[in-house]
mmCIF file of the C-alpha atoms, coordinates in Angstrom:
data_MODEL
# 
_entry.id   MODEL 
# 
loop_
_atom_site.group_PDB 
_atom_site.id 
_atom_site.type_symbol 
_atom_site.label_atom_id 
_atom_site.label_alt_id 
_atom_site.label_comp_id 
_atom_site.label_asym_id 
_atom_site.label_entity_id 
_atom_site.label_seq_id 
_atom_site.pdbx_PDB_ins_code 
_atom_site.Cartn_x 
_atom_site.Cartn_y 
_atom_site.Cartn_z 
_atom_site.occupancy 
_atom_site.B_iso_or_equiv 
_atom_site.pdbx_formal_charge 
_atom_site.auth_seq_id 
_atom_site.auth_comp_id 
_atom_site.auth_asym_id 
_atom_site.auth_atom_id 
_atom_site.pdbx_PDB_model_num 
ATOM 1   C CA . GLY A 1 1   ? 0.000   0.000  0.000  1.00 0.00 ? 1   GLY A CA 1 
ATOM 2   C CA . ASN A 1 2   ? 0.950   3.592  0.544  1.00 0.00 ? 2   ASN A CA 1 
ATOM 3   C CA . GLU A 1 3   ? 2.237   3.112  4.075  1.00 0.00 ? 3   GLU A CA 1 
ATOM 4   C CA . VAL A 1 4   ? 5.173   5.258  5.085  1.00 0.00 ? 4   VAL A CA 1 
ATOM 5   C CA . ASP A 1 5   ? 7.989   3.665  7.068  1.00 0.00 ? 5   ASP A CA 1 
ATOM 6   C CA . LEU A 1 6   ? 8.689   6.066  9.932  1.00 0.00 ? 6   LEU A CA 1 
ATOM 7   C CA . SER A 1 7   ? 11.253  3.820  11.629 1.00 0.00 ? 7   SER A CA 1 
ATOM 8   C CA . ALA A 1 8   ? 14.073  5.992  10.286 1.00 0.00 ? 8   ALA A CA 1 
ATOM 9   C CA . TYR A 1 9   ? 12.545  9.003  12.050 1.00 0.00 ? 9   TYR A CA 1 
ATOM 10  C CA . ALA A 1 10  ? 11.231  7.528  15.322 1.00 0.00 ? 10  ALA A CA 1 
ATOM 11  C CA . THR A 1 11  ? 11.531  4.371  17.350 1.00 0.00 ? 11  THR A CA 1 
ATOM 12  C CA . LYS A 1 12  ? 8.536   2.097  17.866 1.00 0.00 ? 12  LYS A CA 1 
ATOM 13  C CA . ALA A 1 13  ? 8.275   3.388  21.453 1.00 0.00 ? 13  ALA A CA 1 
ATOM 14  C CA . GLU A 1 14  ? 8.250   7.000  20.208 1.00 0.00 ? 14  GLU A CA 1 
ATOM 15  C CA . LEU A 1 15  ? 5.554   6.195  17.630 1.00 0.00 ? 15  LEU A CA 1 
ATOM 16  C CA . ASN A 1 16  ? 3.438   4.497  20.310 1.00 0.00 ? 16  ASN A CA 1 
ATOM 17  C CA . ASP A 1 17  ? 3.882   7.590  22.483 1.00 0.00 ? 17  ASP A CA 1 
ATOM 18  C CA . ILE A 1 18  ? 2.676   9.846  19.630 1.00 0.00 ? 18  ILE A CA 1 
ATOM 19  C CA . ASN A 1 19  ? -0.406  7.657  19.071 1.00 0.00 ? 19  ASN A CA 1 
ATOM 20  C CA . THR A 1 20  ? -1.181  7.668  22.796 1.00 0.00 ? 20  THR A CA 1 
ATOM 21  C CA . LYS A 1 21  ? -0.916  11.476 22.912 1.00 0.00 ? 21  LYS A CA 1 
ATOM 22  C CA . LEU A 1 22  ? -3.320  11.802 19.959 1.00 0.00 ? 22  LEU A CA 1 
ATOM 23  C CA . ALA A 1 23  ? -5.809  9.464  21.615 1.00 0.00 ? 23  ALA A CA 1 
ATOM 24  C CA . ASN A 1 24  ? -5.527  11.451 24.852 1.00 0.00 ? 24  ASN A CA 1 
ATOM 25  C CA . GLN A 1 25  ? -6.324  14.644 22.959 1.00 0.00 ? 25  GLN A CA 1 
ATOM 26  C CA . ASN A 1 26  ? -9.715  13.093 22.227 1.00 0.00 ? 26  ASN A CA 1 
ATOM 27  C CA . ILE A 1 27  ? -9.713  13.712 18.446 1.00 0.00 ? 27  ILE A CA 1 
ATOM 28  C CA . LEU A 1 28  ? -12.127 11.752 16.270 1.00 0.00 ? 28  LEU A CA 1 
ATOM 29  C CA . ASN A 1 29  ? -11.766 11.521 12.487 1.00 0.00 ? 29  ASN A CA 1 
ATOM 30  C CA . ILE A 1 30  ? -15.200 11.340 10.797 1.00 0.00 ? 30  ILE A CA 1 
ATOM 31  C CA . LYS A 1 31  ? -13.821 8.827  8.307  1.00 0.00 ? 31  LYS A CA 1 
ATOM 32  C CA . ASP A 1 32  ? -13.563 6.425  11.252 1.00 0.00 ? 32  ASP A CA 1 
ATOM 33  C CA . TYR A 1 33  ? -17.360 6.766  11.524 1.00 0.00 ? 33  TYR A CA 1 
ATOM 34  C CA . GLY A 1 34  ? -18.038 5.988  7.864  1.00 0.00 ? 34  GLY A CA 1 
ATOM 35  C CA . ALA A 1 35  ? -17.666 9.353  6.117  1.00 0.00 ? 35  ALA A CA 1 
ATOM 36  C CA . ILE A 1 36  ? -16.536 8.986  2.515  1.00 0.00 ? 36  ILE A CA 1 
ATOM 37  C CA . GLY A 1 37  ? -15.629 12.516 1.425  1.00 0.00 ? 37  GLY A CA 1 
ATOM 38  C CA . ASN A 1 38  ? -15.100 11.798 -2.262 1.00 0.00 ? 38  ASN A CA 1 
ATOM 39  C CA . TRP A 1 39  ? -17.046 14.831 -3.591 1.00 0.00 ? 39  TRP A CA 1 
ATOM 40  C CA . SER A 1 40  ? -19.848 12.504 -4.722 1.00 0.00 ? 40  SER A CA 1 
ATOM 41  C CA . SER A 1 41  ? -23.237 11.556 -3.387 1.00 0.00 ? 41  SER A CA 1 
ATOM 42  C CA . ASN A 1 42  ? -23.062 8.372  -1.309 1.00 0.00 ? 42  ASN A CA 1 
ATOM 43  C CA . PRO A 1 43  ? -26.542 7.644  0.020  1.00 0.00 ? 43  PRO A CA 1 
ATOM 44  C CA . ALA A 1 44  ? -26.877 4.964  2.676  1.00 0.00 ? 44  ALA A CA 1 
ATOM 45  C CA . SER A 1 45  ? -28.877 2.875  0.196  1.00 0.00 ? 45  SER A CA 1 
ATOM 46  C CA . LYS A 1 46  ? -25.540 2.004  -1.493 1.00 0.00 ? 46  LYS A CA 1 
ATOM 47  C CA . PHE A 1 47  ? -24.425 0.291  1.722  1.00 0.00 ? 47  PHE A CA 1 
ATOM 48  C CA . TYR A 1 48  ? -27.609 -0.769 3.555  1.00 0.00 ? 48  TYR A CA 1 
ATOM 49  C CA . SER A 1 49  ? -30.600 -2.745 2.345  1.00 0.00 ? 49  SER A CA 1 
ATOM 50  C CA . SER A 1 50  ? -33.003 -1.434 4.994  1.00 0.00 ? 50  SER A CA 1 
ATOM 51  C CA . LEU A 1 51  ? -33.415 1.464  7.389  1.00 0.00 ? 51  LEU A CA 1 
ATOM 52  C CA . LYS A 1 52  ? -33.557 -1.001 10.280 1.00 0.00 ? 52  LYS A CA 1 
ATOM 53  C CA . LYS A 1 53  ? -30.070 -2.331 9.466  1.00 0.00 ? 53  LYS A CA 1 
ATOM 54  C CA . LYS A 1 54  ? -28.714 1.188  9.057  1.00 0.00 ? 54  LYS A CA 1 
ATOM 55  C CA . LYS A 1 55  ? -30.117 2.305  12.426 1.00 0.00 ? 55  LYS A CA 1 
ATOM 56  C CA . LYS A 1 56  ? -27.951 -0.321 14.134 1.00 0.00 ? 56  LYS A CA 1 
ATOM 57  C CA . ASP A 1 57  ? -24.874 1.669  13.076 1.00 0.00 ? 57  ASP A CA 1 
ATOM 58  C CA . TYR A 1 58  ? -26.487 5.115  12.909 1.00 0.00 ? 58  TYR A CA 1 
ATOM 59  C CA . PRO A 1 59  ? -29.365 5.411  15.426 1.00 0.00 ? 59  PRO A CA 1 
ATOM 60  C CA . LYS A 1 60  ? -30.354 8.917  14.235 1.00 0.00 ? 60  LYS A CA 1 
ATOM 61  C CA . ALA A 1 61  ? -30.716 7.814  10.596 1.00 0.00 ? 61  ALA A CA 1 
ATOM 62  C CA . GLN A 1 62  ? -33.951 8.978  9.007  1.00 0.00 ? 62  GLN A CA 1 
ATOM 63  C CA . SER A 1 63  ? -33.986 7.331  5.579  1.00 0.00 ? 63  SER A CA 1 
ATOM 64  C CA . LEU A 1 64  ? -31.899 5.354  3.128  1.00 0.00 ? 64  LEU A CA 1 
ATOM 65  C CA . ASN A 1 65  ? -31.401 8.632  1.252  1.00 0.00 ? 65  ASN A CA 1 
ATOM 66  C CA . ASP A 1 66  ? -29.239 10.003 4.076  1.00 0.00 ? 66  ASP A CA 1 
ATOM 67  C CA . GLU A 1 67  ? -25.734 10.723 2.857  1.00 0.00 ? 67  GLU A CA 1 
ATOM 68  C CA . MET A 1 68  ? -23.062 8.628  4.577  1.00 0.00 ? 68  MET A CA 1 
ATOM 69  C CA . ASP A 1 69  ? -21.119 11.837 5.268  1.00 0.00 ? 69  ASP A CA 1 
ATOM 70  C CA . THR A 1 70  ? -24.172 13.245 7.108  1.00 0.00 ? 70  THR A CA 1 
ATOM 71  C CA . LEU A 1 71  ? -24.525 10.108 9.208  1.00 0.00 ? 71  LEU A CA 1 
ATOM 72  C CA . ALA A 1 72  ? -20.828 10.018 10.093 1.00 0.00 ? 72  ALA A CA 1 
ATOM 73  C CA . LEU A 1 73  ? -20.745 13.700 11.091 1.00 0.00 ? 73  LEU A CA 1 
ATOM 74  C CA . GLU A 1 74  ? -23.935 13.370 13.122 1.00 0.00 ? 74  GLU A CA 1 
ATOM 75  C CA . LYS A 1 75  ? -22.588 10.293 14.935 1.00 0.00 ? 75  LYS A CA 1 
ATOM 76  C CA . ALA A 1 76  ? -19.209 11.946 15.573 1.00 0.00 ? 76  ALA A CA 1 
ATOM 77  C CA . LEU A 1 77  ? -20.885 15.054 17.015 1.00 0.00 ? 77  LEU A CA 1 
ATOM 78  C CA . GLY A 1 78  ? -22.899 12.782 19.315 1.00 0.00 ? 78  GLY A CA 1 
ATOM 79  C CA . SER A 1 79  ? -19.755 11.080 20.612 1.00 0.00 ? 79  SER A CA 1 
ATOM 80  C CA . SER A 1 80  ? -17.711 12.158 23.614 1.00 0.00 ? 80  SER A CA 1 
ATOM 81  C CA . ALA A 1 81  ? -14.806 13.344 21.436 1.00 0.00 ? 81  ALA A CA 1 
ATOM 82  C CA . ARG A 1 82  ? -13.885 16.960 22.084 1.00 0.00 ? 82  ARG A CA 1 
ATOM 83  C CA . THR A 1 83  ? -12.597 17.465 18.535 1.00 0.00 ? 83  THR A CA 1 
ATOM 84  C CA . VAL A 1 84  ? -14.221 16.176 15.367 1.00 0.00 ? 84  VAL A CA 1 
ATOM 85  C CA . PHE A 1 85  ? -11.688 16.236 12.546 1.00 0.00 ? 85  PHE A CA 1 
ATOM 86  C CA . ILE A 1 86  ? -12.861 16.423 8.926  1.00 0.00 ? 86  ILE A CA 1 
ATOM 87  C CA . PRO A 1 87  ? -9.870  15.575 6.727  1.00 0.00 ? 87  PRO A CA 1 
ATOM 88  C CA . TYR A 1 88  ? -9.162  16.553 3.134  1.00 0.00 ? 88  TYR A CA 1 
ATOM 89  C CA . GLY A 1 89  ? -12.143 15.756 0.926  1.00 0.00 ? 89  GLY A CA 1 
ATOM 90  C CA . GLY A 1 90  ? -15.540 16.813 -0.385 1.00 0.00 ? 90  GLY A CA 1 
ATOM 91  C CA . TYR A 1 91  ? -18.397 15.881 1.932  1.00 0.00 ? 91  TYR A CA 1 
ATOM 92  C CA . LYS A 1 92  ? -22.131 15.807 1.180  1.00 0.00 ? 92  LYS A CA 1 
ATOM 93  C CA . ILE A 1 93  ? -24.504 16.788 3.979  1.00 0.00 ? 93  ILE A CA 1 
ATOM 94  C CA . ASN A 1 94  ? -28.218 16.407 3.217  1.00 0.00 ? 94  ASN A CA 1 
ATOM 95  C CA . ARG A 1 95  ? -29.674 17.070 6.691  1.00 0.00 ? 95  ARG A CA 1 
ATOM 96  C CA . GLY A 1 96  ? -29.078 19.913 9.081  1.00 0.00 ? 96  GLY A CA 1 
ATOM 97  C CA . ASN A 1 97  ? -29.822 20.951 12.646 1.00 0.00 ? 97  ASN A CA 1 
ATOM 98  C CA . LEU A 1 98  ? -26.673 19.070 13.667 1.00 0.00 ? 98  LEU A CA 1 
ATOM 99  C CA . SER A 1 99  ? -26.070 19.838 17.358 1.00 0.00 ? 99  SER A CA 1 
ATOM 100 C CA . ILE A 1 100 ? -22.691 20.912 18.701 1.00 0.00 ? 100 ILE A CA 1 
ATOM 101 C CA . GLY A 1 101 ? -22.366 20.890 22.489 1.00 0.00 ? 101 GLY A CA 1 
ATOM 102 C CA . SER A 1 102 ? -20.102 22.848 24.831 1.00 0.00 ? 102 SER A CA 1 
ATOM 103 C CA . ASP A 1 103 ? -16.325 22.673 24.616 1.00 0.00 ? 103 ASP A CA 1 
ATOM 104 C CA . ARG A 1 104 ? -16.372 20.949 21.228 1.00 0.00 ? 104 ARG A CA 1 
ATOM 105 C CA . SER A 1 105 ? -14.428 21.646 18.034 1.00 0.00 ? 105 SER A CA 1 
ATOM 106 C CA . ILE A 1 106 ? -15.051 20.876 14.376 1.00 0.00 ? 106 ILE A CA 1 
ATOM 107 C CA . VAL A 1 107 ? -11.781 21.187 12.503 1.00 0.00 ? 107 VAL A CA 1 
ATOM 108 C CA . GLY A 1 108 ? -10.916 20.605 8.848  1.00 0.00 ? 108 GLY A CA 1 
ATOM 109 C CA . ASP A 1 109 ? -7.560  20.437 7.067  1.00 0.00 ? 109 ASP A CA 1 
ATOM 110 C CA . SER A 1 110 ? -8.120  23.931 5.609  1.00 0.00 ? 110 SER A CA 1 
ATOM 111 C CA . LYS A 1 111 ? -10.926 25.821 3.907  1.00 0.00 ? 111 LYS A CA 1 
ATOM 112 C CA . GLY A 1 112 ? -9.259  25.036 0.593  1.00 0.00 ? 112 GLY A CA 1 
ATOM 113 C CA . VAL A 1 113 ? -9.227  21.257 0.916  1.00 0.00 ? 113 VAL A CA 1 
ATOM 114 C CA . THR A 1 114 ? -12.008 20.313 3.365  1.00 0.00 ? 114 THR A CA 1 
ATOM 115 C CA . GLN A 1 115 ? -15.243 21.142 1.564  1.00 0.00 ? 115 GLN A CA 1 
ATOM 116 C CA . ILE A 1 116 ? -18.773 20.443 2.777  1.00 0.00 ? 116 ILE A CA 1 
ATOM 117 C CA . THR A 1 117 ? -21.754 20.804 0.428  1.00 0.00 ? 117 THR A CA 1 
ATOM 118 C CA . TYR A 1 118 ? -25.169 21.101 2.072  1.00 0.00 ? 118 TYR A CA 1 
ATOM 119 C CA . SER A 1 119 ? -28.288 20.088 0.098  1.00 0.00 ? 119 SER A CA 1 
ATOM 120 C CA . GLY A 1 120 ? -31.061 19.924 2.717  1.00 0.00 ? 120 GLY A CA 1 
ATOM 121 C CA . ASN A 1 121 ? -33.843 22.336 3.612  1.00 0.00 ? 121 ASN A CA 1 
ATOM 122 C CA . ASP A 1 122 ? -33.521 22.604 7.394  1.00 0.00 ? 122 ASP A CA 1 
ATOM 123 C CA . GLU A 1 123 ? -33.540 25.895 9.263  1.00 0.00 ? 123 GLU A CA 1 
ATOM 124 C CA . TYR A 1 124 ? -29.839 25.560 10.135 1.00 0.00 ? 124 TYR A CA 1 
ATOM 125 C CA . VAL A 1 125 ? -26.972 23.251 9.239  1.00 0.00 ? 125 VAL A CA 1 
ATOM 126 C CA . PHE A 1 126 ? -25.278 23.510 12.648 1.00 0.00 ? 126 PHE A CA 1 
ATOM 127 C CA . VAL A 1 127 ? -26.929 24.466 15.938 1.00 0.00 ? 127 VAL A CA 1 
ATOM 128 C CA . LEU A 1 128 ? -24.685 25.344 18.860 1.00 0.00 ? 128 LEU A CA 1 
ATOM 129 C CA . THR A 1 129 ? -26.300 23.884 21.978 1.00 0.00 ? 129 THR A CA 1 
ATOM 130 C CA . GLY A 1 130 ? -23.394 24.890 24.204 1.00 0.00 ? 130 GLY A CA 1 
ATOM 131 C CA . ASN A 1 131 ? -20.626 27.450 24.659 1.00 0.00 ? 131 ASN A CA 1 
ATOM 132 C CA . ASN A 1 132 ? -16.884 27.456 23.906 1.00 0.00 ? 132 ASN A CA 1 
ATOM 133 C CA . VAL A 1 133 ? -17.344 25.859 20.483 1.00 0.00 ? 133 VAL A CA 1 
ATOM 134 C CA . THR A 1 134 ? -14.628 26.139 17.837 1.00 0.00 ? 134 THR A CA 1 
ATOM 135 C CA . MET A 1 135 ? -15.285 25.734 14.116 1.00 0.00 ? 135 MET A CA 1 
ATOM 136 C CA . LYS A 1 136 ? -12.311 26.194 11.816 1.00 0.00 ? 136 LYS A CA 1 
ATOM 137 C CA . ASP A 1 137 ? -10.468 25.283 8.653  1.00 0.00 ? 137 ASP A CA 1 
ATOM 138 C CA . PHE A 1 138 ? -13.233 24.195 6.270  1.00 0.00 ? 138 PHE A CA 1 
ATOM 139 C CA . ARG A 1 139 ? -15.518 25.443 3.533  1.00 0.00 ? 139 ARG A CA 1 
ATOM 140 C CA . ILE A 1 140 ? -19.275 24.900 3.580  1.00 0.00 ? 140 ILE A CA 1 
ATOM 141 C CA . SER A 1 141 ? -21.620 25.840 0.780  1.00 0.00 ? 141 SER A CA 1 
ATOM 142 C CA . ALA A 1 142 ? -25.245 25.527 -0.258 1.00 0.00 ? 142 ALA A CA 1 
ATOM 143 C CA . PRO A 1 143 ? -26.663 25.661 -3.793 1.00 0.00 ? 143 PRO A CA 1 
ATOM 144 C CA . PHE A 1 144 ? -25.757 29.119 -5.046 1.00 0.00 ? 144 PHE A CA 1 
ATOM 145 C CA . THR A 1 145 ? -27.241 31.124 -7.885 1.00 0.00 ? 145 THR A CA 1 
ATOM 146 C CA . SER A 1 146 ? -26.205 34.648 -8.734 1.00 0.00 ? 146 SER A CA 1 
ATOM 147 C CA . GLY A 1 147 ? -28.891 37.256 -8.932 1.00 0.00 ? 147 GLY A CA 1 
ATOM 148 C CA . GLU A 1 148 ? -30.565 39.938 -6.897 1.00 0.00 ? 148 GLU A CA 1 
ATOM 149 C CA . LYS A 1 149 ? -30.861 37.913 -3.686 1.00 0.00 ? 149 LYS A CA 1 
ATOM 150 C CA . GLY A 1 150 ? -27.920 35.639 -4.417 1.00 0.00 ? 150 GLY A CA 1 
ATOM 151 C CA . THR A 1 151 ? -29.116 32.518 -2.634 1.00 0.00 ? 151 THR A CA 1 
ATOM 152 C CA . LYS A 1 152 ? -31.822 29.990 -3.341 1.00 0.00 ? 152 LYS A CA 1 
ATOM 153 C CA . THR A 1 153 ? -31.860 28.378 0.098  1.00 0.00 ? 153 THR A CA 1 
ATOM 154 C CA . THR A 1 154 ? -33.654 29.562 3.223  1.00 0.00 ? 154 THR A CA 1 
ATOM 155 C CA . THR A 1 155 ? -31.209 27.649 5.400  1.00 0.00 ? 155 THR A CA 1 
ATOM 156 C CA . SER A 1 156 ? -28.803 29.501 7.669  1.00 0.00 ? 156 SER A CA 1 
ATOM 157 C CA . CYS A 1 157 ? -25.423 27.888 8.196  1.00 0.00 ? 157 CYS A CA 1 
ATOM 158 C CA . ILE A 1 158 ? -24.631 28.240 11.918 1.00 0.00 ? 158 ILE A CA 1 
ATOM 159 C CA . ASN A 1 159 ? -27.015 29.157 14.731 1.00 0.00 ? 159 ASN A CA 1 
ATOM 160 C CA . ALA A 1 160 ? -25.173 30.499 17.779 1.00 0.00 ? 160 ALA A CA 1 
ATOM 161 C CA . SER A 1 161 ? -28.151 32.284 19.355 1.00 0.00 ? 161 SER A CA 1 
ATOM 162 C CA . GLY A 1 162 ? -27.790 32.609 23.104 1.00 0.00 ? 162 GLY A CA 1 
ATOM 163 C CA . ARG A 1 163 ? -24.285 31.119 23.054 1.00 0.00 ? 163 ARG A CA 1 
ATOM 164 C CA . THR A 1 164 ? -20.986 32.661 24.113 1.00 0.00 ? 164 THR A CA 1 
ATOM 165 C CA . ASN A 1 165 ? -17.199 32.301 23.782 1.00 0.00 ? 165 ASN A CA 1 
ATOM 166 C CA . ASN A 1 166 ? -17.313 30.596 20.402 1.00 0.00 ? 166 ASN A CA 1 
ATOM 167 C CA . THR A 1 167 ? -14.561 30.782 17.806 1.00 0.00 ? 167 THR A CA 1 
ATOM 168 C CA . PHE A 1 168 ? -15.126 30.777 14.041 1.00 0.00 ? 168 PHE A CA 1 
ATOM 169 C CA . SER A 1 169 ? -11.822 30.837 12.204 1.00 0.00 ? 169 SER A CA 1 
ATOM 170 C CA . ASP A 1 170 ? -10.585 30.269 8.647  1.00 0.00 ? 170 ASP A CA 1 
ATOM 171 C CA . LEU A 1 171 ? -14.014 29.376 7.278  1.00 0.00 ? 171 LEU A CA 1 
ATOM 172 C CA . TYR A 1 172 ? -15.553 29.982 3.863  1.00 0.00 ? 172 TYR A CA 1 
ATOM 173 C CA . ILE A 1 173 ? -19.358 30.009 4.029  1.00 0.00 ? 173 ILE A CA 1 
ATOM 174 C CA . ALA A 1 174 ? -21.220 30.402 0.731  1.00 0.00 ? 174 ALA A CA 1 
ATOM 175 C CA . GLY A 1 175 ? -24.775 30.298 -0.581 1.00 0.00 ? 175 GLY A CA 1 
ATOM 176 C CA . PHE A 1 176 ? -26.752 30.404 2.675  1.00 0.00 ? 176 PHE A CA 1 
ATOM 177 C CA . ASP A 1 177 ? -29.563 32.766 3.637  1.00 0.00 ? 177 ASP A CA 1 
ATOM 178 C CA . ARG A 1 178 ? -27.461 33.698 6.692  1.00 0.00 ? 178 ARG A CA 1 
ATOM 179 C CA . ALA A 1 179 ? -23.960 32.494 7.446  1.00 0.00 ? 179 ALA A CA 1 
ATOM 180 C CA . LEU A 1 180 ? -23.892 33.092 11.197 1.00 0.00 ? 180 LEU A CA 1 
ATOM 181 C CA . ASN A 1 181 ? -26.961 33.687 13.346 1.00 0.00 ? 181 ASN A CA 1 
ATOM 182 C CA . PHE A 1 182 ? -26.432 35.543 16.627 1.00 0.00 ? 182 PHE A CA 1 
ATOM 183 C CA . ASN A 1 183 ? -29.239 36.766 18.826 1.00 0.00 ? 183 ASN A CA 1 
ATOM 184 C CA . ILE A 1 184 ? -29.951 38.033 22.318 1.00 0.00 ? 184 ILE A CA 1 
ATOM 185 C CA . GLY A 1 185 ? -27.540 36.435 24.742 1.00 0.00 ? 185 GLY A CA 1 
ATOM 186 C CA . SER A 1 186 ? -24.893 35.752 22.102 1.00 0.00 ? 186 SER A CA 1 
ATOM 187 C CA . TRP A 1 187 ? -21.906 37.215 23.919 1.00 0.00 ? 187 TRP A CA 1 
ATOM 188 C CA . VAL A 1 188 ? -18.246 37.244 22.971 1.00 0.00 ? 188 VAL A CA 1 
ATOM 189 C CA . GLN A 1 189 ? -17.887 35.585 19.591 1.00 0.00 ? 189 GLN A CA 1 
ATOM 190 C CA . TYR A 1 190 ? -14.409 35.366 18.041 1.00 0.00 ? 190 TYR A CA 1 
ATOM 191 C CA . ILE A 1 191 ? -14.504 35.617 14.255 1.00 0.00 ? 191 ILE A CA 1 
ATOM 192 C CA . ASN A 1 192 ? -11.204 35.407 12.375 1.00 0.00 ? 192 ASN A CA 1 
ATOM 193 C CA . ARG A 1 193 ? -10.661 35.158 8.620  1.00 0.00 ? 193 ARG A CA 1 
ATOM 194 C CA . VAL A 1 194 ? -14.230 34.076 7.796  1.00 0.00 ? 194 VAL A CA 1 
ATOM 195 C CA . ARG A 1 195 ? -15.277 34.687 4.198  1.00 0.00 ? 195 ARG A CA 1 
ATOM 196 C CA . ILE A 1 196 ? -19.013 34.893 3.577  1.00 0.00 ? 196 ILE A CA 1 
ATOM 197 C CA . GLN A 1 197 ? -20.545 34.808 0.119  1.00 0.00 ? 197 GLN A CA 1 
ATOM 198 C CA . ASN A 1 198 ? -24.332 34.987 -0.172 1.00 0.00 ? 198 ASN A CA 1 
# 
C-alpha cells in the first residue's frame, strides 16, 4: 500500500507515544465513523438494504437517502470526542440541525481542501447547543445562484443564538440565507478570517 515507514525518524516506542498522545487529545476523524468525502453523493442505500439495518450503526438515521457523510458527522458530534476532525475531501450533507455541544471543536484540514456541500432544507446546518465551540479550517456551501438575492436556500449555516465564547476561524461560508446567526444572549464571539458569500 501507501504506508510510510517512519522507523528511520522515530523508534517504535516514540511512535506508540505519539499515538497515545493523539488518543488522549480526544480527536475523532469522521472517516472512522463511515464518512466517505469523495465529492460525490453516497446515500446509505448504497451500503444498507433497509433502514432497520442502518439504524444499528447510525441510530439517528432517518432514511436510506441520508448521505453517509451526514450520518458520520452526526454520529461523531454525538460522541464524547472533544474534537471532530474532517480531513481533506468533499463531503455531502443532506440534513441539518446538527447539534454541537459545549467545549467541542469541528476542525478541517483547511478551507481550501475540506469542503462540505449542504443540500437539505432545514432551518440551520449547525446548531450550537453549548458554549466554547470552535469551528475552523473548512468550507461549507449551499446551492448558489447569482442574482438579486444571491441565494436559493432559506437555510442559515450556523445558529449560535444565546451562546458565548465561540470561535469561528478560517471558514468559507457560501450560498446560505445567513452564514452566522447571533441573537440576544450571544456574547463574545471570536470571528477570524471568515469569508461569507451569499
